[in-house]
N, C-alpha and C positions, 0 to 999 in steps of 0.2 A: 515173286516168291515172298511170302510174308513170314516174318519171324515173330512168334509170340513168346513173350516172357511169361513163364509160369509163375504165378504168385506163390510165395512160400506158404506152406501149410502152417498156420499159426500153432497148431498142436505139436507139429514136428519141431518147430523153432523153440517152443517153450520146453519141450522134453530135452532137446539138446542143451539148452541153457541149464536146466536142473541137473542133468547128468554132469555137465562141466563143473558146476559148483560142488557136487559131491566128490568128483574125482580130484578137484583141487584140494578139498578138505582132507581127503585121504592122503594125498601126496604131502601136504603140509604136516600132517601128523607123523607120517613116516620120517620126514626130514628132521623132526624133533624127537625121534625115537619113542614115539607114542603110538598107541592104537587109536583109530579114528574115534571110537567111543570115549576114550580117555580125553582126547582134545575137545570133543563135543561137551563132555561133562564139565571141563574147565571153563568152557565158553558159557555154559548155563550158569555156573557159579559166579563168573565175572559179571554177567549181565543182571542176574537176579539177587546176588548176595547169598549169605549163609542160609542153609536150609537143612531140614532133617534128611537122613539117609533115604527114608521112604519117599520124600518129595523129589530128591535127586534121581532116585531110581525110576520113579514114575515119569519124570520129564525126559530121562534118557532112554526110556522104553525097556528097562531091565527089571528082572525079578529080584528078590531079596539076596540070594546067593551071589549072583554076578555083581550086584551093587556093592556088597561087602568087599569083594575082591577088587573092584574098581577103586573104591575109597582106600583100601590097603595100598594099592599100587601108587595112587596119587599122593598119599601121605608119606610113603617110603621115599618118593622122589622129591618131597619137600614142597609140593604144590598146594596141599590142603592140610587142615588139622581138624581133628574131632575135638569138640569143646562142649561143656554143659550148656544146654539151652537156657538163656537168661530168664525166659518166661516160665520154664518148668524144668527144674534141675534134675528131674528124673529122665529127661530126654537128652539126646545128643544132637548137636548140629554139626554140619560140615562147613568149615569156613575156608575160603580161598586165601592163600597166603603167598602165592608165587605163581610164576608161569615159566614155561621153558625159556631159557636164556636166549635161544636163537629164534623164537617164534616171530617176533616183529620183523626180523631180517628175512625169514622165510616167506612171510606174507607180504612184504613190501612191494615186490614186483606186481602182484595182482592188485593190491590196493592202489598203486600208482596208475596202472592201466585203467582200472575201473574209474578212478578219480578223473583221469583225462577224458574218458567217455562222458561222464556225468557233467563235467564243466563245459562240455561242448553243447549242452542243452541250455535253453533260455531259463530264466528264473521260474517262469510259469510251467515249463515242461518238467523242471526238477521238482516243483511242487507236486505235480501229478505222479511222477516217479516215486517220490517218498510216501505219498498217500497210498499208492499201490503197495509198496513194500510193507508198510505198516498194516494195511488191511489184509494183504495176502498172508502175512505171518500169522495173524489172528485166525484167518480161515483155515490155514494148514493145521494150527494147533487144535482148533475145534474139530476138524476132520479126524485128526489123530486120536483125540479123546473119544470120538464116536466109534472109531474102529476098536478101541480098547474095551468098550462096553460090551 
């Protein structure tokens, strides 16, 4: 009797991975008393720096009204502030000024576990992984932009 091991379906593996990332982000947001979009917007600002409300809304996939409410919530919580745009004082930019106090604690277990996985790879394998992450992030952004058009 032969036992054959079915190779995992790469599409299924990848979909499970993406679903897990999204579910973790949602759980992290809830643990910090934030909505998932609020935490996502804070991440955008932390990674990219200050930007106009329109830019933030576009990157978060929101229209004008929800973007305004998002910024209001984040401003009231002390995570962002609206400031005059130094390049054009008629415009406003949204600046990150804080993050939820417990965010690093909430995210620490996943960061540690993923760090352990990554350090298990050779330097060459890590180079491939990080190349993939960078290129995949750009591909996802481009695909999202195409969907918006």
